[in-house]
Each structure stands twice: as C-alpha cells, then as structure tokens.
PDB file as gemmi writes it, atoms N, CA and C in Angstrom:
CRYST1    1.000    1.000    1.000  90.00  90.00  90.00 P 1                      
ATOM      1  N   MET A   1    -101.651 -94.319  64.401  1.00  0.00           N  
ATOM      2  CA  MET A   1    -100.230 -95.038  65.203  1.00  0.00           C  
ATOM      3  C   MET A   1    -100.153 -96.005  64.820  1.00  0.00           C  
ATOM      4  N   VAL A   2    -100.912 -97.088  63.970  1.00  0.00           N  
ATOM      5  CA  VAL A   2    -100.208 -98.205  63.434  1.00  0.00           C  
ATOM      6  C   VAL A   2     -99.850 -97.650  61.974  1.00  0.00           C  
ATOM      7  N   GLY A   3    -100.735 -97.243  61.393  1.00  0.00           N  
ATOM      8  CA  GLY A   3    -100.036 -96.958  60.236  1.00  0.00           C  
ATOM      9  C   GLY A   3     -98.834 -95.757  59.987  1.00  0.00           C  
ATOM     10  N   SER A   4     -98.539 -94.887  60.770  1.00  0.00           N  
ATOM     11  CA  SER A   4     -97.225 -94.616  61.388  1.00  0.00           C  
ATOM     12  C   SER A   4     -96.404 -95.338  61.647  1.00  0.00           C  
ATOM     13  N   SER A   5     -96.432 -96.111  62.370  1.00  0.00           N  
ATOM     14  CA  SER A   5     -95.574 -96.982  62.959  1.00  0.00           C  
ATOM     15  C   SER A   5     -94.753 -98.135  61.581  1.00  0.00           C  
ATOM     16  N   ILE A   6     -96.051 -98.452  60.810  1.00  0.00           N  
ATOM     17  CA  ILE A   6     -95.609 -99.284  59.812  1.00  0.00           C  
ATOM     18  C   ILE A   6     -94.696 -98.654  58.553  1.00  0.00           C  
ATOM     19  N   ALA A   7     -95.171 -97.520  58.630  1.00  0.00           N  
ATOM     20  CA  ALA A   7     -94.360 -96.424  57.070  1.00  0.00           C  
ATOM     21  C   ALA A   7     -92.996 -96.307  57.956  1.00  0.00           C  
ATOM     22  N   VAL A   8     -92.916 -95.794  59.267  1.00  0.00           N  
ATOM     23  CA  VAL A   8     -91.467 -95.744  59.804  1.00  0.00           C  
ATOM     24  C   VAL A   8     -90.820 -96.648  59.643  1.00  0.00           C  
ATOM     25  N   LEU A   9     -91.465 -97.844  59.972  1.00  0.00           N  
ATOM     26  CA  LEU A   9     -90.644 -99.066  60.168  1.00  0.00           C  
ATOM     27  C   LEU A   9     -90.052 -99.594  58.787  1.00  0.00           C  
ATOM     28  N   TYR A  10     -90.627 -98.725  58.340  1.00  0.00           N  
ATOM     29  CA  TYR A  10     -90.546 -99.511  56.538  1.00  0.00           C  
ATOM     30  C   TYR A  10     -89.422 -98.386  56.188  1.00  0.00           C  
ATOM     31  N   LEU A  11     -89.777 -97.168  56.533  1.00  0.00           N  
ATOM     32  CA  LEU A  11     -88.309 -95.896  55.703  1.00  0.00           C  
ATOM     33  C   LEU A  11     -87.330 -96.377  56.629  1.00  0.00           C  
ATOM     34  N   GLU A  12     -87.447 -96.619  58.041  1.00  0.00           N  
ATOM     35  CA  GLU A  12     -86.435 -96.874  58.647  1.00  0.00           C  
ATOM     36  C   GLU A  12     -85.469 -97.837  58.600  1.00  0.00           C  
ATOM     37  N   ARG A  13     -86.091 -99.060  58.382  1.00  0.00           N  
ATOM     38  CA  ARG A  13     -85.576-100.447  58.252  1.00  0.00           C  
ATOM     39  C   ARG A  13     -84.219-100.114  57.436  1.00  0.00           C  
ATOM     40  N   GLY A  14     -83.917 -99.347  56.037  1.00  0.00           N  
ATOM     41  CA  GLY A  14     -82.990 -99.932  55.095  1.00  0.00           C  
ATOM     42  C   GLY A  14     -82.420 -98.302  55.295  1.00  0.00           C  
ATOM     43  N   ALA A  15     -82.967 -97.788  56.376  1.00  0.00           N  
ATOM     44  CA  ALA A  15     -81.650 -96.524  56.874  1.00  0.00           C  
ATOM     45  C   ALA A  15     -80.706 -96.988  57.704  1.00  0.00           C  
ATOM     46  N   GLY A  16     -81.318 -97.823  58.155  1.00  0.00           N  
ATOM     47  CA  GLY A  16     -79.842 -98.472  59.300  1.00  0.00           C  
ATOM     48  C   GLY A  16     -80.483 -97.104  60.579  1.00  0.00           C  
ATOM     49  N   GLY A  17     -81.950 -96.999  60.888  1.00  0.00           N  
ATOM     50  CA  GLY A  17     -81.976 -96.212  62.104  1.00  0.00           C  
ATOM     51  C   GLY A  17     -82.193 -97.263  63.332  1.00  0.00           C  
ATOM     52  N   ASP A  18     -82.436 -96.769  64.326  1.00  0.00           N  
ATOM     53  CA  ASP A  18     -82.923 -97.842  65.517  1.00  0.00           C  
ATOM     54  C   ASP A  18     -84.296 -98.135  65.386  1.00  0.00           C  
ATOM     55  N   ILE A  19     -84.818 -97.824  64.882  1.00  0.00           N  
ATOM     56  CA  ILE A  19     -86.265 -98.591  64.348  1.00  0.00           C  
ATOM     57  C   ILE A  19     -86.044 -99.045  63.552  1.00  0.00           C  
ATOM     58  N   GLY A  20     -86.210-100.972  64.369  1.00  0.00           N  
ATOM     59  CA  GLY A  20     -86.106-102.018  63.253  1.00  0.00           C  
ATOM     60  C   GLY A  20     -86.672-103.165  63.344  1.00  0.00           C  
ATOM     61  N   SER A  21     -87.672-102.791  64.631  1.00  0.00           N  
ATOM     62  CA  SER A  21     -88.578-103.857  65.017  1.00  0.00           C  
ATOM     63  C   SER A  21     -89.818-103.036  64.593  1.00  0.00           C  
ATOM     64  N   GLY A  22     -91.312-104.044  64.620  1.00  0.00           N  
ATOM     65  CA  GLY A  22     -92.524-103.660  64.981  1.00  0.00           C  
ATOM     66  C   GLY A  22     -92.727-103.402  65.897  1.00  0.00           C  
ATOM     67  N   PRO A  23     -92.206-103.911  67.405  1.00  0.00           N  
ATOM     68  CA  PRO A  23     -92.145-103.238  68.473  1.00  0.00           C  
ATOM     69  C   PRO A  23     -91.461-101.834  68.595  1.00  0.00           C  
ATOM     70  N   ALA A  24     -90.415-101.891  68.260  1.00  0.00           N  
ATOM     71  CA  ALA A  24     -89.591-100.525  68.522  1.00  0.00           C  
ATOM     72  C   ALA A  24     -90.479 -99.093  67.647  1.00  0.00           C  
ATOM     73  N   ALA A  25     -91.224 -99.726  66.543  1.00  0.00           N  
ATOM     74  CA  ALA A  25     -92.051 -99.128  65.472  1.00  0.00           C  
ATOM     75  C   ALA A  25     -93.083 -98.394  66.256  1.00  0.00           C  
ATOM     76  N   LEU A  26     -93.797 -99.137  67.033  1.00  0.00           N  
ATOM     77  CA  LEU A  26     -95.014 -99.332  67.810  1.00  0.00           C  
ATOM     78  C   LEU A  26     -94.637 -98.477  69.081  1.00  0.00           C  
ATOM     79  N   TRP A  27     -93.881 -98.600  69.696  1.00  0.00           N  
ATOM     80  CA  TRP A  27     -93.711 -97.714  70.673  1.00  0.00           C  
ATOM     81  C   TRP A  27     -92.937 -96.443  70.146  1.00  0.00           C  
ATOM     82  N   TRP A  28     -92.003 -96.095  69.686  1.00  0.00           N  
ATOM     83  CA  TRP A  28     -91.717 -94.881  68.810  1.00  0.00           C  
ATOM     84  C   TRP A  28     -93.210 -94.128  69.010  1.00  0.00           C  
ATOM     85  N   SER A  29     -93.746 -94.631  67.842  1.00  0.00           N  
ATOM     86  CA  SER A  29     -95.504 -93.658  67.515  1.00  0.00           C  
ATOM     87  C   SER A  29     -96.125 -93.584  68.636  1.00  0.00           C  
ATOM     88  N   PHE A  30     -96.386 -94.307  69.846  1.00  0.00           N  
ATOM     89  CA  PHE A  30     -97.116 -94.078  70.987  1.00  0.00           C  
ATOM     90  C   PHE A  30     -96.513 -93.136  71.579  1.00  0.00           C  
ATOM     91  N   PHE A  31     -95.475 -93.205  71.939  1.00  0.00           N  
ATOM     92  CA  PHE A  31     -94.224 -92.176  72.543  1.00  0.00           C  
ATOM     93  C   PHE A  31     -94.148 -90.705  72.112  1.00  0.00           C  
ATOM     94  N   THR A  32     -94.369 -90.761  71.060  1.00  0.00           N  
ATOM     95  CA  THR A  32     -94.579 -89.657  70.026  1.00  0.00           C  
ATOM     96  C   THR A  32     -95.648 -89.167  70.316  1.00  0.00           C  
ATOM     97  N   VAL A  33     -96.333 -89.626  70.339  1.00  0.00           N  
ATOM     98  CA  VAL A  33     -98.116 -88.633  70.289  1.00  0.00           C  
ATOM     99  C   VAL A  33     -98.390 -88.612  71.420  1.00  0.00           C  
ATOM    100  N   MET A  34     -97.795 -89.343  72.671  1.00  0.00           N  
ATOM    101  CA  MET A  34     -98.404 -89.113  74.127  1.00  0.00           C  
ATOM    102  C   MET A  34     -97.732 -87.687  74.623  1.00  0.00           C  
ATOM    103  N   THR A  35     -96.504 -87.662  74.205  1.00  0.00           N  
ATOM    104  CA  THR A  35     -95.429 -86.476  74.866  1.00  0.00           C  
ATOM    105  C   THR A  35     -94.959 -85.639  74.209  1.00  0.00           C  
ATOM    106  N   GLY A  36     -95.020 -86.148  72.764  1.00  0.00           N  
ATOM    107  CA  GLY A  36     -94.952 -84.903  71.801  1.00  0.00           C  
ATOM    108  C   GLY A  36     -93.073 -84.043  71.370  1.00  0.00           C  
ATOM    109  N   GLN A  37     -92.984 -85.161  71.684  1.00  0.00           N  
ATOM    110  CA  GLN A  37     -91.128 -85.529  71.346  1.00  0.00           C  
ATOM    111  C   GLN A  37     -91.083 -86.835  71.258  1.00  0.00           C  
ATOM    112  N   GLN A  38     -89.743 -86.881  70.495  1.00  0.00           N  
ATOM    113  CA  GLN A  38     -89.149 -87.877  69.963  1.00  0.00           C  
ATOM    114  C   GLN A  38     -87.491 -87.863  70.839  1.00  0.00           C  
ATOM    115  N   THR A  39     -87.753 -89.606  71.381  1.00  0.00           N  
ATOM    116  CA  THR A  39     -86.138 -89.960  71.714  1.00  0.00           C  
ATOM    117  C   THR A  39     -86.209 -91.198  71.261  1.00  0.00           C  
ATOM    118  N   ASP A  40     -85.152 -91.550  72.070  1.00  0.00           N  
ATOM    119  CA  ASP A  40     -84.480 -93.209  71.385  1.00  0.00           C  
ATOM    120  C   ASP A  40     -85.769 -94.404  71.626  1.00  0.00           C  
ATOM    121  N   PRO A  41     -86.181 -95.120  70.438  1.00  0.00           N  
ATOM    122  CA  PRO A  41     -85.200 -94.163  69.490  1.00  0.00           C  
ATOM    123  C   PRO A  41     -85.910 -93.627  68.764  1.00  0.00           C  
ATOM    124  N   PHE A  42     -85.140 -92.809  67.406  1.00  0.00           N  
ATOM    125  CA  PHE A  42     -85.808 -91.867  66.767  1.00  0.00           C  
ATOM    126  C   PHE A  42     -85.556 -92.159  65.318  1.00  0.00           C  
ATOM    127  N   PRO A  43     -86.245 -91.624  64.347  1.00  0.00           N  
ATOM    128  CA  PRO A  43     -86.012 -91.960  62.908  1.00  0.00           C  
ATOM    129  C   PRO A  43     -84.653 -91.231  62.492  1.00  0.00           C  
ATOM    130  N   VAL A  44     -84.367 -91.331  61.392  1.00  0.00           N  
ATOM    131  CA  VAL A  44     -82.913 -90.563  61.064  1.00  0.00           C  
ATOM    132  C   VAL A  44     -83.313 -90.804  59.823  1.00  0.00           C  
ATOM    133  N   THR A  45     -84.073 -91.228  58.611  1.00  0.00           N  
ATOM    134  CA  THR A  45     -85.055 -90.207  57.672  1.00  0.00           C  
ATOM    135  C   THR A  45     -85.482 -88.885  57.396  1.00  0.00           C  
ATOM    136  N   PRO A  46     -85.722 -88.379  56.847  1.00  0.00           N  
ATOM    137  CA  PRO A  46     -86.316 -87.239  56.393  1.00  0.00           C  
ATOM    138  C   PRO A  46     -87.828 -87.262  56.555  1.00  0.00           C  
ATOM    139  N   GLU A  47     -88.159 -88.764  55.694  1.00  0.00           N  
ATOM    140  CA  GLU A  47     -89.482 -88.764  55.777  1.00  0.00           C  
ATOM    141  C   GLU A  47     -89.975 -89.468  57.394  1.00  0.00           C  
ATOM    142  N   GLY A  48     -88.999 -90.090  57.848  1.00  0.00           N  
ATOM    143  CA  GLY A  48     -89.414 -90.603  59.107  1.00  0.00           C  
ATOM    144  C   GLY A  48     -89.448 -89.810  60.387  1.00  0.00           C  
ATOM    145  N   ARG A  49     -89.326 -88.243  60.452  1.00  0.00           N  
ATOM    146  CA  ARG A  49     -89.066 -86.887  61.029  1.00  0.00           C  
ATOM    147  C   ARG A  49     -90.405 -86.665  60.498  1.00  0.00           C  
ATOM    148  N   ALA A  50     -90.549 -86.398  59.409  1.00  0.00           N  
ATOM    149  CA  ALA A  50     -91.852 -85.879  58.799  1.00  0.00           C  
ATOM    150  C   ALA A  50     -93.157 -86.155  59.450  1.00  0.00           C  
ATOM    151  N   ILE A  51     -93.075 -88.194  59.468  1.00  0.00           N  
ATOM    152  CA  ILE A  51     -94.148 -88.641  60.211  1.00  0.00           C  
ATOM    153  C   ILE A  51     -94.152 -88.097  61.390  1.00  0.00           C  
ATOM    154  N   GLY A  52     -93.035 -88.290  62.220  1.00  0.00           N  
ATOM    155  CA  GLY A  52     -92.679 -87.830  63.693  1.00  0.00           C  
ATOM    156  C   GLY A  52     -93.460 -86.268  63.710  1.00  0.00           C  
ATOM    157  N   PHE A  53     -93.158 -85.626  62.916  1.00  0.00           N  
ATOM    158  CA  PHE A  53     -93.522 -84.184  63.185  1.00  0.00           C  
ATOM    159  C   PHE A  53     -95.252 -84.376  63.052  1.00  0.00           C  
ATOM    160  N   GLY A  54     -95.737 -85.101  61.957  1.00  0.00           N  
ATOM    161  CA  GLY A  54     -97.305 -85.329  61.707  1.00  0.00           C  
ATOM    162  C   GLY A  54     -97.695 -85.981  63.457  1.00  0.00           C  
ATOM    163  N   LEU A  55     -97.344 -86.603  63.914  1.00  0.00           N  
ATOM    164  CA  LEU A  55     -97.957 -87.523  64.653  1.00  0.00           C  
ATOM    165  C   LEU A  55     -97.258 -86.512  66.046  1.00  0.00           C  
ATOM    166  N   MET A  56     -96.741 -85.761  66.735  1.00  0.00           N  
ATOM    167  CA  MET A  56     -96.831 -84.490  67.285  1.00  0.00           C  
ATOM    168  C   MET A  56     -97.981 -83.855  66.974  1.00  0.00           C  
ATOM    169  N   THR A  57     -98.041 -83.502  66.108  1.00  0.00           N  
ATOM    170  CA  THR A  57     -99.193 -82.500  65.927  1.00  0.00           C  
ATOM    171  C   THR A  57    -100.685 -83.368  66.415  1.00  0.00           C  
ATOM    172  N   VAL A  58    -100.592 -84.397  65.869  1.00  0.00           N  
ATOM    173  CA  VAL A  58    -101.947 -85.255  65.858  1.00  0.00           C  
ATOM    174  C   VAL A  58    -102.348 -85.346  67.849  1.00  0.00           C  
ATOM    175  N   GLY A  59    -101.302 -85.901  67.989  1.00  0.00           N  
ATOM    176  CA  GLY A  59    -100.953 -85.547  69.485  1.00  0.00           C  
ATOM    177  C   GLY A  59    -101.247 -84.867  70.405  1.00  0.00           C  
ATOM    178  N   ALA A  60    -100.576 -83.428  69.896  1.00  0.00           N  
ATOM    179  CA  ALA A  60    -101.424 -81.934  70.949  1.00  0.00           C  
ATOM    180  C   ALA A  60    -102.886 -82.259  70.465  1.00  0.00           C  
ATOM    181  N   ALA A  61    -103.202 -82.167  69.154  1.00  0.00           N  
ATOM    182  CA  ALA A  61    -104.709 -81.778  68.988  1.00  0.00           C  
ATOM    183  C   ALA A  61    -105.680 -82.617  70.016  1.00  0.00           C  
ATOM    184  N   LEU A  62    -104.806 -84.156  70.115  1.00  0.00           N  
ATOM    185  CA  LEU A  62    -105.953 -85.312  70.886  1.00  0.00           C  
ATOM    186  C   LEU A  62    -105.621 -84.640  71.797  1.00  0.00           C  
ATOM    187  N   VAL A  63    -104.764 -84.195  72.568  1.00  0.00           N  
ATOM    188  CA  VAL A  63    -104.581 -83.588  74.099  1.00  0.00           C  
ATOM    189  C   VAL A  63    -105.879 -82.855  73.978  1.00  0.00           C  
ATOM    190  N   GLY A  64    -105.863 -81.986  73.429  1.00  0.00           N  
ATOM    191  CA  GLY A  64    -106.547 -80.641  73.561  1.00  0.00           C  
ATOM    192  C   GLY A  64    -108.130 -81.147  74.040  1.00  0.00           C  
ATOM    193  N   THR A  65    -107.922 -81.289  72.945  1.00  0.00           N  
ATOM    194  CA  THR A  65    -109.615 -82.291  72.182  1.00  0.00           C  
ATOM    195  C   THR A  65    -110.103 -82.706  73.192  1.00  0.00           C  
ATOM    196  N   LEU A  66    -109.506 -83.941  74.212  1.00  0.00           N  
ATOM    197  CA  LEU A  66    -109.888 -84.503  75.192  1.00  0.00           C  
ATOM    198  C   LEU A  66    -110.085 -83.931  76.132  1.00  0.00           C  
ATOM    199  N   THR A  67    -108.878 -82.827  76.577  1.00  0.00           N  
ATOM    200  CA  THR A  67    -108.845 -81.514  77.656  1.00  0.00           C  
ATOM    201  C   THR A  67    -110.171 -80.983  77.227  1.00  0.00           C  
ATOM    202  N   ALA A  68    -110.513 -80.696  76.458  1.00  0.00           N  
ATOM    203  CA  ALA A  68    -111.597 -79.421  76.370  1.00  0.00           C  
ATOM    204  C   ALA A  68    -113.105 -80.183  76.344  1.00  0.00           C  
ATOM    205  N   THR A  69    -113.269 -81.886  76.166  1.00  0.00           N  
ATOM    206  CA  THR A  69    -114.443 -82.302  76.155  1.00  0.00           C  
ATOM    207  C   THR A  69    -114.541 -82.497  77.789  1.00  0.00           C  
ATOM    208  N   LEU A  70    -113.336 -82.836  78.213  1.00  0.00           N  
ATOM    209  CA  LEU A  70    -113.767 -83.286  79.832  1.00  0.00           C  
ATOM    210  C   LEU A  70    -114.237 -82.031  80.676  1.00  0.00           C  
ATOM    211  N   VAL A  71    -113.806 -81.036  80.099  1.00  0.00           N  
ATOM    212  CA  VAL A  71    -113.632 -79.610  80.994  1.00  0.00           C  
ATOM    213  C   VAL A  71    -115.062 -79.516  80.721  1.00  0.00           C  
ATOM    214  N   SER A  72    -115.437 -79.351  79.468  1.00  0.00           N  
ATOM    215  CA  SER A  72    -117.336 -78.917  79.081  1.00  0.00           C  
ATOM    216  C   SER A  72    -118.326 -80.124  79.689  1.00  0.00           C  
ATOM    217  N   TRP A  73    -117.622 -81.541  79.699  1.00  0.00           N  
ATOM    218  CA  TRP A  73    -118.442 -82.734  80.707  1.00  0.00           C  
ATOM    219  C   TRP A  73    -118.788 -81.867  82.375  1.00  0.00           C  
ATOM    220  N   VAL A  74    -117.794 -81.421  82.631  1.00  0.00           N  
ATOM    221  CA  VAL A  74    -117.708 -81.236  84.362  1.00  0.00           C  
ATOM    222  C   VAL A  74    -118.541 -79.585  84.374  1.00  0.00           C  
ATOM    223  N   ILE A  75    -118.474 -79.066  83.435  1.00  0.00           N  
ATOM    224  CA  ILE A  75    -119.255 -77.634  83.623  1.00  0.00           C  
ATOM    225  C   ILE A  75    -120.315 -77.668  83.249  1.00  0.00           C  
ATOM    226  N   ARG A  76    -120.924 -78.358  82.274  1.00  0.00           N  
ATOM    227  CA  ARG A  76    -122.504 -77.963  82.214  1.00  0.00           C  
ATOM    228  C   ARG A  76    -123.189 -78.366  82.765  1.00  0.00           C  
ATOM    229  N   PRO A  77    -122.849 -79.130  84.085  1.00  0.00           N  
ATOM    230  CA  PRO A  77    -124.542 -78.969  84.915  1.00  0.00           C  
ATOM    231  C   PRO A  77    -124.617 -77.413  85.573  1.00  0.00           C  
ATOM    232  N   ARG A  78    -123.454 -77.022  85.429  1.00  0.00           N  
ATOM    233  CA  ARG A  78    -123.334 -75.729  86.382  1.00  0.00           C  
ATOM    234  C   ARG A  78    -123.801 -74.691  85.399  1.00  0.00           C  
ATOM    235  N   GLU A  79    -124.008 -75.086  83.908  1.00  0.00           N  
ATOM    236  CA  GLU A  79    -124.250 -73.858  83.059  1.00  0.00           C  
ATOM    237  C   GLU A  79    -125.772 -74.088  83.169  1.00  0.00           C  
ATOM    238  N   ASN A  80    -126.457 -75.369  83.115  1.00  0.00           N  
ATOM    239  CA  ASN A  80    -127.601 -75.231  83.171  1.00  0.00           C  
ATOM    240  C   ASN A  80    -128.278 -75.126  84.122  1.00  0.00           C  
ATOM    241  N   ALA A  81    -127.869 -75.031  85.374  1.00  0.00           N  
ATOM    242  CA  ALA A  81    -128.241 -74.863  86.676  1.00  0.00           C  
ATOM    243  C   ALA A  81    -128.128 -73.157  86.697  1.00  0.00           C  
ATOM    244  N   LYS A  82    -127.163 -72.623  86.058  1.00  0.00           N  
ATOM    245  CA  LYS A  82    -127.499 -70.485  85.814  1.00  0.00           C  
ATOM    246  C   LYS A  82    -128.216 -70.462  85.049  1.00  0.00           C  
ATOM    247  N   ASP A  83    -128.423 -71.402  84.114  1.00  0.00           N  
ATOM    248  CA  ASP A  83    -129.101 -70.762  82.774  1.00  0.00           C  
ATOM    249  C   ASP A  83    -131.215 -71.089  83.281  1.00  0.00           C  
ATOM    250  N   ARG A  84    -130.765 -72.189  84.746  1.00  0.00           N  
ATOM    251  CA  ARG A  84    -132.383 -72.041  85.051  1.00  0.00           C  
ATOM    252  C   ARG A  84    -133.003 -71.143  85.842  1.00  0.00           C  
ATOM    253  N   GLN A  85    -131.714 -70.575  86.630  1.00  0.00           N  
ATOM    254  CA  GLN A  85    -131.842 -69.445  87.808  1.00  0.00           C  
ATOM    255  C   GLN A  85    -132.000 -68.323  86.738  1.00  0.00           C  
ATOM    256  N   LEU A  86    -131.228 -67.979  85.488  1.00  0.00           N  
ATOM    257  CA  LEU A  86    -131.585 -66.664  84.675  1.00  0.00           C  
ATOM    258  C   LEU A  86    -133.057 -66.605  84.121  1.00  0.00           C  
ATOM    259  N   SER A  87    -133.449 -67.740  83.877  1.00  0.00           N  
ATOM    260  CA  SER A  87    -134.757 -68.023  83.488  1.00  0.00           C  
ATOM    261  C   SER A  87    -136.101 -67.656  84.780  1.00  0.00           C  
ATOM    262  N   ALA A  88    -135.655 -68.071  85.684  1.00  0.00           N  
ATOM    263  CA  ALA A  88    -136.602 -67.657  86.901  1.00  0.00           C  
ATOM    264  C   ALA A  88    -136.603 -66.333  87.224  1.00  0.00           C  
ATOM    265  N   ILE A  89    -135.549 -65.983  86.947  1.00  0.00           N  
ATOM    266  CA  ILE A  89    -135.435 -64.355  87.566  1.00  0.00           C  
ATOM    267  C   ILE A  89    -135.830 -63.927  86.310  1.00  0.00           C  
ATOM    268  N   ARG A  90    -135.921 -64.124  85.117  1.00  0.00           N  
ATOM    269  CA  ARG A  90    -136.507 -63.069  84.060  1.00  0.00           C  
ATOM    270  C   ARG A  90    -138.056 -63.129  84.524  1.00  0.00           C  
ATOM    271  N   GLN A  91    -138.962 -64.277  84.669  1.00  0.00           N  
ATOM    272  CA  GLN A  91    -140.284 -64.866  84.570  1.00  0.00           C  
ATOM    273  C   GLN A  91    -140.574 -64.049  85.771  1.00  0.00           C  
ATOM    274  N   GLU A  92    -139.900 -63.726  87.012  1.00  0.00           N  
ATOM    275  CA  GLU A  92    -140.329 -62.627  88.256  1.00  0.00           C  
ATOM    276  C   GLU A  92    -139.962 -61.164  88.039  1.00  0.00           C  
ATOM    277  N   LEU A  93    -139.301 -60.881  87.189  1.00  0.00           N  
ATOM    278  CA  LEU A  93    -139.041 -59.436  86.485  1.00  0.00           C  
ATOM    279  C   LEU A  93    -140.078 -58.954  85.622  1.00  0.00           C  
ATOM    280  N   ALA A  94    -140.588 -60.170  85.162  1.00  0.00           N  
ATOM    281  CA  ALA A  94    -141.795 -60.151  83.909  1.00  0.00           C  
ATOM    282  C   ALA A  94    -142.924 -59.728  84.606  1.00  0.00           C  
ATOM    283  N   GLU A  95    -143.369 -60.265  86.242  1.00  0.00           N  
ATOM    284  CA  GLU A  95    -144.700 -60.470  86.679  1.00  0.00           C  
ATOM    285  C   GLU A  95    -144.535 -59.082  87.873  1.00  0.00           C  
ATOM    286  N   ILE A  96    -143.413 -58.954  87.750  1.00  0.00           N  
ATOM    287  CA  ILE A  96    -143.295 -57.310  88.688  1.00  0.00           C  
ATOM    288  C   ILE A  96    -143.571 -56.176  88.030  1.00  0.00           C  
ATOM    289  N   ARG A  97    -143.700 -56.667  86.564  1.00  0.00           N  
ATOM    290  CA  ARG A  97    -143.422 -55.384  85.370  1.00  0.00           C  
ATOM    291  C   ARG A  97    -145.301 -55.746  85.680  1.00  0.00           C  
ATOM    292  N   ALA A  98    -145.711 -56.776  84.976  1.00  0.00           N  
ATOM    293  CA  ALA A  98    -146.952 -56.382  85.090  1.00  0.00           C  
ATOM    294  C   ALA A  98    -147.854 -56.115  85.967  1.00  0.00           C  
ATOM    295  N   LEU A  99    -147.077 -56.100  87.388  1.00  0.00           N  
ATOM    296  CA  LEU A  99    -148.124 -55.918  88.124  1.00  0.00           C  
ATOM    297  C   LEU A  99    -147.936 -54.008  88.242  1.00  0.00           C  
ATOM    298  N   LEU A 100    -146.649 -53.824  88.195  1.00  0.00           N  
ATOM    299  CA  LEU A 100    -146.693 -52.298  87.983  1.00  0.00           C  
ATOM    300  C   LEU A 100    -147.289 -51.510  86.898  1.00  0.00           C  
ATOM    301  N   ASP A 101    -147.833 -52.373  85.551  1.00  0.00           N  
ATOM    302  CA  ASP A 101    -148.278 -51.933  84.485  1.00  0.00           C  
ATOM    303  C   ASP A 101    -150.022 -51.493  85.147  1.00  0.00           C  
ATOM    304  N   VAL A 102    -150.301 -52.464  86.140  1.00  0.00           N  
ATOM    305  CA  VAL A 102    -151.745 -52.723  86.372  1.00  0.00           C  
ATOM    306  C   VAL A 102    -151.833 -51.445  87.404  1.00  0.00           C  
ATOM    307  N   ARG A 103    -151.170 -51.274  87.767  1.00  0.00           N  
ATOM    308  CA  ARG A 103    -151.372 -49.581  88.935  1.00  0.00           C  
ATOM    309  C   ARG A 103    -151.183 -48.392  88.456  1.00  0.00           C  
TER     310      ARG A 103                                                      
END                                                                             
C-alpha cells in the first residue's frame, strides 16, 4: 500500500488529480484495498488507475485469504474430533471382524 501510495502520488501530482499529498495518497490506497472501489480522491492518469486495479485485486485476494484462514481455524477442532471418532469406529469394526472370524 505504501509503495502504491508513493507511485500514485508521483503520477497524479503532475496530472492535476485530486491525490496531491502523501496522506491523501495513503488514504486512497487503504480505501481501495479495503473496499475494492475507487472514490474521491481517485486517480486520473491511466497508470494511476492501473495501480488502483492492482490494489483492488490484492485487496480481494487478501480478504479471501483472511476469511479462509479464519474459517479453517474455526473448523479444524471439529474435523479433528470427527477424525478421532472415525478412527475409533474403524478399530471397533476391526475387533468385531476378528471376533466373527474366530467363530
């Protein structure tokens, strides 16, 4: 985000866009990553818009990755319990088969 902010500030300052200061560029990059949209201030140069597109893509991937990690963290204990239950059932079945084979 910081690198994108610096790049957009460099590109937009000379083009007369709304992003004319460091805080505005940082706010723009943060807002673009977090929401996936470009609102005021927004880049006016094609290069600045391309950087914005990249930030939106990174933001979507970041949100997806964080969500998947959180869900995995919540579900993992349940999966471990199910694995233990399945293992116990398999062991009981093996014991039953052994008893049936003896008779």
